[in-house]
N, CA and C atoms as a LAMMPS dump frame, in Angstrom:
ITEM: TIMESTEP
0
ITEM: NUMBER OF ATOMS
621
ITEM: BOX BOUNDS ff ff ff
-5.0000000000000000e+02 5.0000000000000000e+02
-5.0000000000000000e+02 5.0000000000000000e+02
-5.0000000000000000e+02 5.0000000000000000e+02
ITEM: ATOMS id mol type element x y z
1 1 1 N -58.188 -221.708 431.667
2 1 2 C -57.909 -221.652 430.21
3 1 3 C -59.153 -221.154 429.496
4 2 1 N -58.946 -220.15 428.625
5 2 2 C -60.08 -219.606 427.886
6 2 3 C -60.298 -220.409 426.603
7 3 1 N -61.51 -220.787 426.369
8 3 2 C -61.882 -221.54 425.16
9 3 3 C -62.83 -220.685 424.341
10 4 1 N -62.419 -220.378 423.127
11 4 2 C -63.266 -219.558 422.256
12 4 3 C -64.287 -220.427 421.551
13 5 1 N -65.517 -220.032 421.648
14 5 2 C -66.585 -220.807 421.01
15 5 3 C -66.446 -220.738 419.493
16 6 1 N -66.741 -221.842 418.819
17 6 2 C -66.647 -221.919 417.349
18 6 3 C -67.785 -221.129 416.717
19 7 1 N -67.408 -220.243 415.832
20 7 2 C -68.412 -219.451 415.117
21 7 3 C -68.3 -219.774 413.633
22 8 1 N -69.269 -220.482 413.048
23 8 2 C -69.172 -220.868 411.631
24 8 3 C -69.107 -219.679 410.707
25 9 1 N -69.6 -218.527 411.141
26 9 2 C -69.583 -217.345 410.267
27 9 3 C -68.172 -216.846 410.016
28 10 1 N -67.255 -217.127 411.011
29 10 2 C -65.881 -216.647 410.875
30 10 3 C -65.136 -217.408 409.796
31 11 1 N -65.326 -218.743 409.754
32 11 2 C -64.601 -219.577 408.799
33 11 3 C -65.302 -219.692 407.457
34 12 1 N -66.521 -219.203 407.381
35 12 2 C -67.248 -219.317 406.115
36 12 3 C -66.665 -218.354 405.095
37 13 1 N -66.683 -218.699 403.78
38 13 2 C -66.165 -217.799 402.749
39 13 3 C -66.968 -216.518 402.712
40 14 1 N -66.27 -215.401 402.514
41 14 2 C -66.969 -214.126 402.432
42 14 3 C -67.835 -214.079 401.186
43 15 1 N -69.015 -213.503 401.317
44 15 2 C -69.895 -213.396 400.167
45 15 3 C -70.731 -212.14 400.29
46 16 1 N -71.239 -211.707 399.147
47 16 2 C -72.07 -210.524 399.107
48 16 3 C -73.317 -210.847 398.302
49 17 1 N -74.452 -210.62 398.899
50 17 2 C -75.73 -210.852 398.234
51 17 3 C -75.827 -212.275 397.69
52 18 1 N -75.296 -213.228 398.404
53 18 2 C -75.415 -214.627 398.013
54 18 3 C -74.424 -215.063 396.966
55 19 1 N -73.472 -214.189 396.574
56 19 2 C -72.489 -214.545 395.559
57 19 3 C -71.112 -214.566 396.201
58 20 1 N -70.417 -215.69 396.132
59 20 2 C -69.104 -215.8 396.755
60 20 3 C -68.091 -214.952 396.009
61 21 1 N -67.074 -214.482 396.785
62 21 2 C -66.041 -213.643 396.196
63 21 3 C -65.172 -214.429 395.223
64 22 1 N -65.086 -215.74 395.404
65 22 2 C -64.26 -216.517 394.489
66 22 3 C -65.169 -217.24 393.508
67 23 1 N -64.622 -217.502 392.311
68 23 2 C -65.363 -218.2 391.272
69 23 3 C -64.379 -219.04 390.484
70 24 1 N -64.626 -220.324 390.451
71 24 2 C -63.706 -221.221 389.759
72 24 3 C -63.947 -221.249 388.261
73 25 1 N -65.009 -220.595 387.796
74 25 2 C -65.323 -220.61 386.378
75 25 3 C -64.608 -219.509 385.623
76 26 1 N -64.784 -219.466 384.274
77 26 2 C -64.132 -218.442 383.456
78 26 3 C -64.721 -217.072 383.748
79 27 1 N -63.974 -215.99 383.449
80 27 2 C -64.438 -214.635 383.757
81 27 3 C -65.482 -214.107 382.781
82 28 1 N -66.001 -214.948 381.866
83 28 2 C -67.049 -214.555 380.929
84 28 3 C -68.175 -215.574 381.014
85 29 1 N -69.279 -215.302 380.314
86 29 2 C -70.367 -216.269 380.297
87 29 3 C -69.853 -217.607 379.786
88 30 1 N -70.342 -218.672 380.391
89 30 2 C -69.84 -220.002 380.017
90 30 3 C -70.125 -220.32 378.549
91 31 1 N -71.252 -219.81 378.032
92 31 2 C -71.544 -220.033 376.623
93 31 3 C -70.511 -219.386 375.724
94 32 1 N -70.125 -218.143 376.046
95 32 2 C -69.104 -217.464 375.261
96 32 3 C -67.756 -218.158 375.385
97 33 1 N -67.443 -218.593 376.582
98 33 2 C -66.173 -219.296 376.778
99 33 3 C -66.137 -220.565 375.934
100 34 1 N -67.243 -221.279 375.896
101 34 2 C -67.308 -222.527 375.136
102 34 3 C -67.167 -222.263 373.64
103 35 1 N -67.85 -221.234 373.134
104 35 2 C -67.776 -220.966 371.698
105 35 3 C -66.402 -220.475 371.298
106 36 1 N -65.758 -219.662 372.148
107 36 2 C -64.404 -219.202 371.83
108 36 3 C -63.413 -220.364 371.856
109 37 1 N -63.615 -221.289 372.783
110 37 2 C -62.755 -222.478 372.827
111 37 3 C -62.957 -223.324 371.576
112 38 1 N -64.198 -223.479 371.173
113 38 2 C -64.498 -224.232 369.949
114 38 3 C -63.885 -223.559 368.725
115 39 1 N -64.045 -222.237 368.638
116 39 2 C -63.495 -221.514 367.492
117 39 3 C -61.969 -221.575 367.472
118 40 1 N -61.351 -221.651 368.64
119 40 2 C -59.893 -221.788 368.696
120 40 3 C -59.453 -223.093 368.04
121 41 1 N -60.202 -224.182 368.288
122 41 2 C -59.875 -225.458 367.647
123 41 3 C -60.118 -225.387 366.142
124 42 1 N -61.161 -224.65 365.745
125 42 2 C -61.438 -224.485 364.316
126 42 3 C -60.345 -223.671 363.63
127 43 1 N -59.837 -222.671 364.321
128 43 2 C -58.742 -221.872 363.769
129 43 3 C -57.526 -222.753 363.519
130 44 1 N -57.22 -223.629 364.465
131 44 2 C -56.091 -224.539 364.289
132 44 3 C -56.33 -225.487 363.117
133 45 1 N -57.573 -225.936 362.96
134 45 2 C -57.911 -226.847 361.868
135 45 3 C -57.686 -226.184 360.509
136 46 1 N -58.241 -224.982 360.323
137 46 2 C -58.095 -224.303 359.044
138 46 3 C -56.668 -223.799 358.831
139 47 1 N -55.987 -223.461 359.915
140 47 2 C -54.585 -223.084 359.792
141 47 3 C -53.769 -224.247 359.253
142 48 1 N -54.092 -225.452 359.714
143 48 2 C -53.414 -226.644 359.207
144 48 3 C -53.683 -226.855 357.727
145 49 1 N -54.951 -226.701 357.309
146 49 2 C -55.294 -226.873 355.895
147 49 3 C -54.569 -225.856 355.022
148 50 1 N -54.619 -224.605 355.442
149 50 2 C -53.971 -223.551 354.659
150 50 3 C -52.456 -223.734 354.652
151 51 1 N -51.902 -224.152 355.789
152 51 2 C -50.466 -224.383 355.863
153 51 3 C -50.021 -225.482 354.912
154 52 1 N -50.772 -226.581 354.869
155 52 2 C -50.443 -227.674 353.942
156 52 3 C -50.512 -227.193 352.502
157 53 1 N -51.547 -226.403 352.21
158 53 2 C -51.689 -225.864 350.85
159 53 3 C -50.482 -225.011 350.469
160 54 1 N -50.051 -224.138 351.36
161 54 2 C -48.92 -223.26 351.075
162 54 3 C -47.642 -224.068 350.875
163 55 1 N -47.443 -225.093 351.716
164 55 2 C -46.238 -225.932 351.592
165 55 3 C -46.243 -226.678 350.267
166 56 1 N -47.394 -227.267 349.919
167 56 2 C -47.472 -228.011 348.657
168 56 3 C -47.28 -227.088 347.458
169 57 1 N -47.861 -225.916 347.54
170 57 2 C -47.725 -224.979 346.422
171 57 3 C -46.289 -224.475 346.303
172 58 1 N -45.671 -224.19 347.43
173 58 2 C -44.291 -223.694 347.403
174 58 3 C -43.322 -224.762 346.899
175 59 1 N -43.6 -226.022 347.216
176 59 2 C -42.708 -227.098 346.811
177 59 3 C -42.962 -227.621 345.416
178 60 1 N -44.009 -227.106 344.757
179 60 2 C -44.332 -227.566 343.406
180 60 3 C -43.539 -226.778 342.373
181 61 1 N -43.018 -227.49 341.386
182 61 2 C -42.256 -226.827 340.328
183 61 3 C -43.138 -225.88 339.527
184 62 1 N -44.349 -226.292 339.264
185 62 2 C -45.305 -225.453 338.542
186 62 3 C -46.654 -225.544 339.253
187 63 1 N -47.354 -224.431 339.275
188 63 2 C -48.682 -224.409 339.903
189 63 3 C -49.66 -223.734 338.943
190 64 1 N -50.802 -224.353 338.717
191 64 2 C -51.764 -223.783 337.759
192 64 3 C -52.228 -222.394 338.177
193 65 1 N -52.564 -221.586 337.191
194 65 2 C -53.098 -220.253 337.453
195 65 3 C -54.574 -220.389 337.824
196 66 1 N -54.951 -220.008 339.053
197 66 2 C -56.364 -220.143 339.462
198 66 3 C -57.322 -219.392 338.545
199 67 1 N -56.861 -218.292 337.953
200 67 2 C -57.711 -217.517 337.065
201 67 3 C -58.139 -218.32 335.836
202 68 1 N -57.309 -219.286 335.454
203 68 2 C -57.608 -220.092 334.281
204 68 3 C -58.462 -221.307 334.611
205 69 1 N -58.504 -221.689 335.875
206 69 2 C -59.234 -222.897 336.263
207 69 3 C -60.545 -222.634 337.001
208 70 1 N -60.63 -221.497 337.651
209 70 2 C -61.764 -221.227 338.528
210 70 3 C -62.567 -220.023 338.038
211 71 1 N -63.851 -220.029 338.383
212 71 2 C -64.734 -218.909 338.044
213 71 3 C -64.579 -217.829 339.11
214 72 1 N -63.546 -217.024 338.981
215 72 2 C -63.199 -216.042 340.001
216 72 3 C -64.29 -214.975 340.134
217 73 1 N -64.858 -214.542 339.004
218 73 2 C -65.868 -213.477 339.042
219 73 3 C -67.099 -213.904 339.837
220 74 1 N -67.591 -215.099 339.567
221 74 2 C -68.779 -215.597 340.276
222 74 3 C -68.461 -215.783 341.754
223 75 1 N -67.278 -216.299 342.037
224 75 2 C -66.901 -216.524 343.429
225 75 3 C -66.695 -215.216 344.164
226 76 1 N -66.223 -214.196 343.462
227 76 2 C -66.097 -212.878 344.077
228 76 3 C -67.467 -212.352 344.484
229 77 1 N -68.458 -212.55 343.622
230 77 2 C -69.832 -212.169 343.961
231 77 3 C -70.326 -212.968 345.161
232 78 1 N -70.004 -214.256 345.165
233 78 2 C -70.41 -215.106 346.284
234 78 3 C -69.759 -214.648 347.592
235 79 1 N -68.514 -214.212 347.493
236 79 2 C -67.805 -213.694 348.668
237 79 3 C -68.486 -212.433 349.192
238 80 1 N -68.884 -211.564 348.281
239 80 2 C -69.592 -210.341 348.675
240 80 3 C -70.907 -210.676 349.384
241 81 1 N -71.595 -211.686 348.878
242 81 2 C -72.859 -212.106 349.507
243 81 3 C -72.612 -212.577 350.928
244 82 1 N -71.56 -213.353 351.129
245 82 2 C -71.276 -213.876 352.466
246 82 3 C -70.859 -212.756 353.411
247 83 1 N -70.055 -211.824 352.93
248 83 2 C -69.654 -210.687 353.764
249 83 3 C -70.882 -209.858 354.148
250 84 1 N -71.781 -209.656 353.189
251 84 2 C -73.011 -208.913 353.466
252 84 3 C -73.856 -209.615 354.515
253 85 1 N -73.894 -210.939 354.453
254 85 2 C -74.67 -211.692 355.437
255 85 3 C -74.103 -211.496 356.845
256 86 1 N -72.799 -211.281 356.943
257 86 2 C -72.195 -211.029 358.246
258 86 3 C -72.69 -209.697 358.808
259 87 1 N -72.815 -208.689 357.937
260 87 2 C -73.366 -207.4 358.351
261 87 3 C -74.832 -207.533 358.769
262 88 1 N -75.572 -208.343 358.027
263 88 2 C -76.978 -208.583 358.372
264 88 3 C -77.099 -209.243 359.742
265 89 1 N -76.146 -210.113 360.058
266 89 2 C -76.149 -210.769 361.355
267 89 3 C -75.922 -209.747 362.466
268 90 1 N -75.068 -208.778 362.226
269 90 2 C -74.838 -207.704 363.19
270 90 3 C -76.127 -206.924 363.426
271 91 1 N -76.86 -206.653 362.358
272 91 2 C -78.128 -205.933 362.482
273 91 3 C -79.145 -206.746 363.284
274 92 1 N -79.138 -208.043 363.089
275 92 2 C -80.063 -208.893 363.834
276 92 3 C -79.766 -208.858 365.32
277 93 1 N -78.496 -208.949 365.679
278 93 2 C -78.115 -208.912 367.09
279 93 3 C -78.428 -207.544 367.696
280 94 1 N -78.204 -206.487 366.934
281 94 2 C -78.516 -205.149 367.422
282 94 3 C -80.015 -205.019 367.693
283 95 1 N -80.827 -205.596 366.819
284 95 2 C -82.278 -205.564 367.027
285 95 3 C -82.658 -206.304 368.298
286 96 1 N -81.985 -207.423 368.551
287 96 2 C -82.268 -208.179 369.778
288 96 3 C -81.91 -207.356 371.005
289 97 1 N -80.811 -206.652 370.949
290 97 2 C -80.398 -205.82 372.087
291 97 3 C -81.367 -204.671 372.335
292 98 1 N -82.058 -204.257 371.287
293 98 2 C -83.043 -203.186 371.415
294 98 3 C -84.439 -203.713 371.728
295 99 1 N -84.586 -205.021 371.821
296 99 2 C -85.889 -205.615 372.083
297 99 3 C -86.815 -205.592 370.886
298 100 1 N -86.252 -205.464 369.698
299 100 2 C -87.032 -205.389 368.462
300 100 3 C -87.153 -206.781 367.856
301 101 1 N -88.196 -207.517 368.2
302 101 2 C -88.341 -208.888 367.739
303 101 3 C -88.55 -208.954 366.233
304 102 1 N -89.331 -208.024 365.687
305 102 2 C -89.554 -208.013 364.236
306 102 3 C -88.238 -207.79 363.495
307 103 1 N -87.401 -206.91 364.027
308 103 2 C -86.108 -206.668 363.403
309 103 3 C -85.217 -207.894 363.458
310 104 1 N -85.246 -208.608 364.578
311 104 2 C -84.453 -209.835 364.694
312 104 3 C -84.852 -210.828 363.605
313 105 1 N -86.151 -211.03 363.46
314 105 2 C -86.634 -211.984 362.461
315 105 3 C -86.279 -211.544 361.047
316 106 1 N -86.402 -210.252 360.766
317 106 2 C -86.122 -209.738 359.424
318 106 3 C -84.649 -209.89 359.073
319 107 1 N -83.78 -209.384 359.93
320 107 2 C -82.35 -209.399 359.622
321 107 3 C -81.769 -210.808 359.696
322 108 1 N -82.247 -211.606 360.639
323 108 2 C -81.753 -212.983 360.737
324 108 3 C -82.21 -213.803 359.541
325 109 1 N -83.455 -213.568 359.111
326 109 2 C -83.941 -214.253 357.913
327 109 3 C -83.121 -213.892 356.69
328 110 1 N -82.744 -212.607 356.574
329 110 2 C -81.908 -212.179 355.451
330 110 3 C -80.526 -212.828 355.529
331 111 1 N -80.004 -212.988 356.733
332 111 2 C -78.714 -213.656 356.908
333 111 3 C -78.786 -215.104 356.43
334 112 1 N -79.864 -215.77 356.787
335 112 2 C -80.049 -217.173 356.381
336 112 3 C -80.126 -217.275 354.863
337 113 1 N -80.854 -216.361 354.248
338 113 2 C -80.972 -216.372 352.785
339 113 3 C -79.602 -216.171 352.143
340 114 1 N -78.823 -215.227 352.683
341 114 2 C -77.483 -215.001 352.147
342 114 3 C -76.607 -216.235 352.255
343 115 1 N -76.666 -216.912 353.409
344 115 2 C -75.881 -218.132 353.582
345 115 3 C -76.328 -219.23 352.64
346 116 1 N -77.64 -219.356 352.439
347 116 2 C -78.167 -220.383 351.541
348 116 3 C -77.747 -220.102 350.097
349 117 1 N -77.757 -218.822 349.698
350 117 2 C -77.314 -218.464 348.347
351 117 3 C -75.84 -218.815 348.16
352 118 1 N -75.032 -218.543 349.177
353 118 2 C -73.608 -218.871 349.105
354 118 3 C -73.414 -220.369 348.873
355 119 1 N -74.111 -221.177 349.656
356 119 2 C -73.987 -222.632 349.505
357 119 3 C -74.465 -223.07 348.125
358 120 1 N -75.578 -222.479 347.659
359 120 2 C -76.108 -222.847 346.348
360 120 3 C -75.129 -222.543 345.223
361 121 1 N -74.5 -221.371 345.288
362 121 2 C -73.525 -221.016 344.252
363 121 3 C -72.308 -221.93 344.307
364 122 1 N -71.883 -222.294 345.52
365 122 2 C -70.732 -223.187 345.635
366 122 3 C -71.067 -224.578 345.086
367 123 1 N -72.261 -225.059 345.348
368 123 2 C -72.672 -226.348 344.789
369 123 3 C -72.71 -226.283 343.263
370 124 1 N -73.218 -225.17 342.728
371 124 2 C -73.249 -224.986 341.273
372 124 3 C -71.827 -224.996 340.702
373 125 1 N -70.909 -224.317 341.396
374 125 2 C -69.514 -224.3 340.958
375 125 3 C -68.94 -225.711 340.935
376 126 1 N -69.195 -226.481 341.981
377 126 2 C -68.713 -227.862 342.03
378 126 3 C -69.261 -228.684 340.862
379 127 1 N -70.545 -228.534 340.599
380 127 2 C -71.167 -229.306 339.517
381 127 3 C -70.541 -228.961 338.178
382 128 1 N -70.287 -227.678 337.943
383 128 2 C -69.667 -227.263 336.686
384 128 3 C -68.249 -227.821 336.565
385 129 1 N -67.497 -227.769 337.661
386 129 2 C -66.129 -228.281 337.632
387 129 3 C -66.101 -229.784 337.387
388 130 1 N -66.996 -230.501 338.054
389 130 2 C -67.035 -231.96 337.887
390 130 3 C -67.441 -232.324 336.466
391 131 1 N -68.391 -231.573 335.89
392 131 2 C -68.81 -231.836 334.512
393 131 3 C -67.659 -231.668 333.522
394 132 1 N -66.721 -230.808 333.872
395 132 2 C -65.565 -230.576 332.994
396 132 3 C -64.374 -231.464 333.375
397 133 1 N -64.614 -232.447 334.247
398 133 2 C -63.564 -233.397 334.595
399 133 3 C -62.582 -232.918 335.642
400 134 1 N -62.907 -231.831 336.312
401 134 2 C -61.997 -231.3 337.347
402 134 3 C -62.299 -231.985 338.678
403 135 1 N -61.765 -233.172 338.856
404 135 2 C -62.015 -233.993 340.036
405 135 3 C -60.842 -233.91 341.016
406 136 1 N -61.073 -234.254 342.277
407 136 2 C -59.995 -234.164 343.28
408 136 3 C -58.78 -235.018 342.962
409 137 1 N -58.966 -236.115 342.22
410 137 2 C -57.85 -237.013 341.945
411 137 3 C -57.068 -236.653 340.681
412 138 1 N -57.405 -235.53 340.054
413 138 2 C -56.72 -235.148 338.817
414 138 3 C -55.303 -234.677 339.113
415 139 1 N -55.172 -233.741 340.051
416 139 2 C -53.848 -233.249 340.442
417 139 3 C -53.941 -232.629 341.829
418 140 1 N -52.792 -232.175 342.341
419 140 2 C -52.728 -231.653 343.711
420 140 3 C -53.501 -230.351 343.847
421 141 1 N -53.623 -229.596 342.757
422 141 2 C -54.387 -228.346 342.828
423 141 3 C -55.84 -228.625 343.178
424 142 1 N -56.436 -229.559 342.452
425 142 2 C -57.846 -229.864 342.71
426 142 3 C -58.036 -230.569 344.05
427 143 1 N -57.079 -231.359 344.461
428 143 2 C -57.177 -232.033 345.763
429 143 3 C -57.246 -231.009 346.894
430 144 1 N -56.338 -230.039 346.866
431 144 2 C -56.328 -229.024 347.924
432 144 3 C -57.526 -228.091 347.799
433 145 1 N -57.935 -227.805 346.573
434 145 2 C -59.083 -226.923 346.364
435 145 3 C -60.349 -227.51 346.988
436 146 1 N -60.634 -228.761 346.669
437 146 2 C -61.849 -229.387 347.196
438 146 3 C -61.766 -229.601 348.709
439 147 1 N -60.567 -229.884 349.204
440 147 2 C -60.423 -230.098 350.645
441 147 3 C -60.745 -228.824 351.421
442 148 1 N -60.153 -227.711 351.009
443 148 2 C -60.342 -226.466 351.757
444 148 3 C -61.726 -225.879 351.568
445 149 1 N -62.176 -225.771 350.322
446 149 2 C -63.493 -225.184 350.09
447 149 3 C -64.605 -226.122 350.54
448 150 1 N -64.365 -227.421 350.456
449 150 2 C -65.383 -228.374 350.884
450 150 3 C -65.612 -228.346 352.386
451 151 1 N -64.523 -228.344 353.154
452 151 2 C -64.671 -228.274 354.604
453 151 3 C -65.309 -226.948 355.021
454 152 1 N -64.916 -225.883 354.341
455 152 2 C -65.535 -224.597 354.675
456 152 3 C -67.017 -224.608 354.33
457 153 1 N -67.366 -225.156 353.182
458 153 2 C -68.766 -225.236 352.803
459 153 3 C -69.586 -226.006 353.814
460 154 1 N -69.008 -227.071 354.367
461 154 2 C -69.696 -227.84 355.4
462 154 3 C -69.944 -226.971 356.626
463 155 1 N -68.982 -226.148 356.973
464 155 2 C -69.147 -225.242 358.119
465 155 3 C -70.247 -224.211 357.851
466 156 1 N -70.346 -223.755 356.61
467 156 2 C -71.404 -222.805 356.279
468 156 3 C -72.769 -223.468 356.403
469 157 1 N -72.881 -224.709 355.946
470 157 2 C -74.149 -225.439 356.075
471 157 3 C -74.547 -225.563 357.541
472 158 1 N -73.583 -225.916 358.385
473 158 2 C -73.858 -226.001 359.821
474 158 3 C -74.306 -224.643 360.348
475 159 1 N -73.651 -223.576 359.891
476 159 2 C -74.02 -222.24 360.329
477 159 3 C -75.435 -221.868 359.913
478 160 1 N -75.814 -222.204 358.684
479 160 2 C -77.163 -221.901 358.211
480 160 3 C -78.203 -222.645 359.044
481 161 1 N -77.943 -223.91 359.349
482 161 2 C -78.869 -224.688 360.177
483 161 3 C -78.966 -224.083 361.58
484 162 1 N -77.843 -223.656 362.11
485 162 2 C -77.835 -223.02 363.443
486 162 3 C -78.664 -221.739 363.421
487 163 1 N -78.501 -220.94 362.368
488 163 2 C -79.258 -219.704 362.259
489 163 3 C -80.747 -219.972 362.074
490 164 1 N -81.08 -221.05 361.368
491 164 2 C -82.499 -221.423 361.216
492 164 3 C -83.109 -221.762 362.576
493 165 1 N -82.352 -222.495 363.388
494 165 2 C -82.832 -222.819 364.734
495 165 3 C -82.991 -221.551 365.565
496 166 1 N -82.061 -220.61 365.403
497 166 2 C -82.148 -219.344 366.129
498 166 3 C -83.361 -218.541 365.667
499 167 1 N -83.661 -218.595 364.365
500 167 2 C -84.827 -217.872 363.843
501 167 3 C -86.119 -218.419 364.441
502 168 1 N -86.208 -219.753 364.509
503 168 2 C -87.395 -220.376 365.108
504 168 3 C -87.539 -219.953 366.568
505 169 1 N -86.433 -219.939 367.281
506 169 2 C -86.473 -219.513 368.684
507 169 3 C -86.89 -218.053 368.793
508 170 1 N -86.378 -217.209 367.881
509 170 2 C -86.754 -215.799 367.895
510 170 3 C -88.236 -215.623 367.596
511 171 1 N -88.76 -216.431 366.678
512 171 2 C -90.184 -216.349 366.345
513 171 3 C -91.059 -216.709 367.536
514 172 1 N -90.53 -217.517 368.429
515 172 2 C -91.264 -217.91 369.635
516 172 3 C -91.011 -216.96 370.803
517 173 1 N -90.319 -215.867 370.523
518 173 2 C -90.039 -214.896 371.571
519 173 3 C -88.924 -215.305 372.502
520 174 1 N -88 -216.126 371.998
521 174 2 C -86.928 -216.641 372.848
522 174 3 C -85.819 -215.651 373.151
523 175 1 N -85.763 -214.543 372.408
524 175 2 C -84.717 -213.552 372.638
525 175 3 C -85.344 -212.226 373.072
526 176 1 N -84.764 -211.631 374.08
527 176 2 C -85.223 -210.344 374.585
528 176 3 C -84.038 -209.408 374.701
529 177 1 N -84.322 -208.168 375.104
530 177 2 C -83.244 -207.183 375.261
531 177 3 C -82.284 -207.573 376.376
532 178 1 N -82.721 -208.458 377.273
533 178 2 C -81.866 -208.882 378.377
534 178 3 C -81.366 -210.317 378.222
535 179 1 N -81.849 -211.009 377.214
536 179 2 C -81.459 -212.407 377.03
537 179 3 C -81.334 -212.7 375.537
538 180 1 N -80.148 -212.492 375.014
539 180 2 C -79.902 -212.746 373.592
540 180 3 C -78.583 -213.492 373.386
541 181 1 N -78.106 -214.164 374.411
542 181 2 C -76.807 -214.831 374.332
543 181 3 C -76.784 -215.884 373.223
544 182 1 N -77.854 -216.658 373.081
545 182 2 C -77.883 -217.692 372.053
546 182 3 C -77.692 -217.118 370.66
547 183 1 N -78.323 -215.974 370.405
548 183 2 C -78.17 -215.327 369.107
549 183 3 C -76.752 -214.795 368.931
550 184 1 N -76.172 -214.284 369.992
551 184 2 C -74.809 -213.773 369.944
552 184 3 C -73.809 -214.888 369.63
553 185 1 N -74.015 -216.061 370.219
554 185 2 C -73.11 -217.188 369.965
555 185 3 C -73.208 -217.64 368.518
556 186 1 N -74.431 -217.689 367.985
557 186 2 C -74.607 -218.046 366.571
558 186 3 C -73.913 -217.023 365.686
559 187 1 N -73.984 -215.747 366.081
560 187 2 C -73.336 -214.701 365.311
561 187 3 C -71.823 -214.823 365.312
562 188 1 N -71.253 -215.182 366.44
563 188 2 C -69.802 -215.365 366.517
564 188 3 C -69.346 -216.464 365.555
565 189 1 N -70.079 -217.562 365.525
566 189 2 C -69.732 -218.657 364.614
567 189 3 C -69.854 -218.194 363.165
568 190 1 N -70.913 -217.442 362.866
569 190 2 C -71.133 -216.996 361.494
570 190 3 C -70.04 -216.029 361.042
571 191 1 N -69.642 -215.12 361.906
572 191 2 C -68.555 -214.204 361.552
573 191 3 C -67.256 -214.978 361.317
574 192 1 N -67.064 -216.055 362.073
575 192 2 C -65.861 -216.868 361.903
576 192 3 C -65.815 -217.499 360.519
577 193 1 N -66.917 -218.133 360.089
578 193 2 C -66.906 -218.789 358.776
579 193 3 C -66.771 -217.758 357.662
580 194 1 N -67.295 -216.562 357.871
581 194 2 C -67.132 -215.501 356.879
582 194 3 C -65.662 -215.093 356.761
583 195 1 N -65.009 -214.904 357.894
584 195 2 C -63.607 -214.506 357.889
585 195 3 C -62.727 -215.578 357.25
586 196 1 N -62.996 -216.834 357.567
587 196 2 C -62.211 -217.925 356.975
588 196 3 C -62.361 -217.93 355.461
589 197 1 N -63.59 -217.679 354.996
590 197 2 C -63.79 -217.695 353.546
591 197 3 C -63.024 -216.567 352.857
592 198 1 N -62.979 -215.399 353.458
593 198 2 C -62.221 -214.293 352.876
594 198 3 C -60.759 -214.707 352.699
595 199 1 N -60.207 -215.394 353.695
596 199 2 C -58.825 -215.868 353.604
597 199 3 C -58.673 -216.921 352.5
598 200 1 N -59.619 -217.872 352.445
599 200 2 C -59.535 -218.929 351.428
600 200 3 C -59.691 -218.345 350.028
601 201 1 N -60.615 -217.431 349.87
602 201 2 C -60.815 -216.817 348.554
603 201 3 C -59.557 -216.086 348.091
604 202 1 N -58.937 -215.379 349.01
605 202 2 C -57.721 -214.632 348.667
606 202 3 C -56.584 -215.568 348.299
607 203 1 N -56.397 -216.62 349.092
608 203 2 C -55.265 -217.522 348.886
609 203 3 C -55.457 -218.449 347.698
610 204 1 N -56.663 -219.019 347.56
611 204 2 C -56.915 -220.048 346.547
612 204 3 C -57.288 -219.455 345.185
613 205 1 N -58.123 -218.431 345.186
614 205 2 C -58.653 -217.915 343.932
615 205 3 C -57.842 -216.778 343.32
616 206 1 N -57.149 -216.007 344.148
617 206 2 C -56.498 -214.799 343.641
618 206 3 C -54.997 -214.928 343.48
619 207 1 N -54.358 -215.9 344.158
620 207 2 C -52.906 -216.015 344.089
621 207 3 C -52.482 -217.41 343.642
C-alpha cells in the first residue's frame, strides 16, 4: 500500500508575497468602511427628522411662512459660507495628495474658519429668535425648527473640532502624499454635514 507523505504546503492557503488570496474584511480601507457605515446611520437619523417635519407640516391646517419668521437672507449667506468651506476642504485634501504641507495647513485652516463662522451666525440667529420669544414650546413650527437645525449645528461643532485635530496633526507632519487617510475621513464627514444643511435650508427656510 502506497502512503503519501503529508505536505503542509499543499493544504496551506495560497498566498502571494505574504498576502492571502482571501480576505474576510471589507474591500476598502477599514477607516473608510467605518466612516461610510457611520454616515449611513446619520443619513437615517436626519431622514427621520425631515420625514417627521414633512408629515407634521402636511397634516397641519395652516403652516407659518418661513420668510416671515426667519432671517432667510442671513441664513442664505451662512449656507454659502458652509458650501465654500466644503470646497476649501477639497483643496486641503488635494494639497495632502501632492505632499504640500503648507497648502494643507492653509486650506484646512480656512475650512475651520468657515465652519466656525457658520456656527457663530447660527448661535446669533438663535439668540435673536429667543429674544423675540420664538421658543421651541411656542408652536410646532419652532419645535421642528430647533430640533432639525439644532442637531445639525451640533454635528457642525463636532466637525469643526475634528478638523482642528486634523490641523494639529498636519502641523506635526502627520499627513504625507502616501498617508492622508485621516484627513480624507474628516473631509467625508464635513461634506456630509454640508449636504445635510443644504437640504435643511431648502426645506425649512425656503418652502
